[in-house]
N, C-alpha and C positions, 0 to 999 in steps of 0.2 A: 363696739368701742374697745380698743386694746387697753391693757393694764397701763401702758405708758400714757395713753390719753387720759385715763382716769387719774393717774399720778399728776399729770399736768393740770387737770381741772382742779384737783385738791390744792395743788401748789399755788395756783392763781387765787383761789379763795383765801387760803391762809395768808398770802402776801398782803391782802387787804387789811389784815388784823395787825394791830400795833405790836402784839406780843409774839407773833410768829408761832412756830411749832413749840409745843411743850417739851419738857425734858423727857428723855427716853422712859424713865420709870413712871412718869406721870402719864405718858401715852399708854404704857403697859397697864397701868392701873385702870385707865378708861376702858381699854380693851377687855380686861378681866371683868369689869362691871357689865359691859355689854354682853359678854359670853354668859354671865350669870342671868341676865334678863332673858336671853334666848333659852337657857337651861330651864328657867322657871316656867316659861310658856310651854316648852315641850313636855315638861313634867306635868303641867296642868292638863295638857291634852292627852298624853299617852301614858302617864305614870299613875301611881296610886294617890297622888295629891288631889284633893277636891277643891275646886275654886270656891271662894266665899261668895262670889257673885258671877253670874253668867256674863255680865257686862265687863268683867275683869279679864279681857282678852287682848293680848298683844298681837300685832301683825308680825308673823315670823319673818317675812321678807324684809321688813323694816329693821328688825333686830339684826338680821344678817348684814344688811347694808351698814348699820352702825359699826359692826365688827370690821367689815371691809374698810370703812373709812379710817378706823384706828390703825389697821394694818398698813394702809397706804401712808398715813401720817408717819408711822414709825419708819417705813421704807424711805420715804422722802427725807426724813431728818437724818438718815444715814447714807443718802445718795445711792440707794439700791434701786436698780432697774428691775422691776417686778416681771417684765416680759422675759428678760434674760434669766432671772432666778427661776421662773416657772418652767422655761425650756430646759434648764439644767435638771430640775427636779423630775420632769417627765422623762427625760433621757435616762436618768438614773433608774427610775421605776421600770422603764421599758427594757433596759439591758439587764437589770438585776432580776426581774421577775419573768423574763421571757420563757423560762422552762418551769416556772412555778404554777402558772395558770394556763388554761387553754384559752388563748386569745383568738378572737374572730379573724 
């Protein structure tokens, strides 16, 4: 599934809601909250923090999907095509870093 297909899927779902997309800062706040949940889980698994209960385990892939959903909502609310944005980003990395790393 392309990013554009994901964007369309999210847009179709959002269009069924009366309120539509949240305001940009509200979407950002949601994204930050989701990043915090992912951070907490990674810290629980790999950091010095000890879980209170072994049952207190979040699904890392689910947390990442929550972040992706928020990113897509923000992109959609700004009419940003993430496929194009991703291509530009990778082109920039490829040209900027072509002599920086030994690429395969």
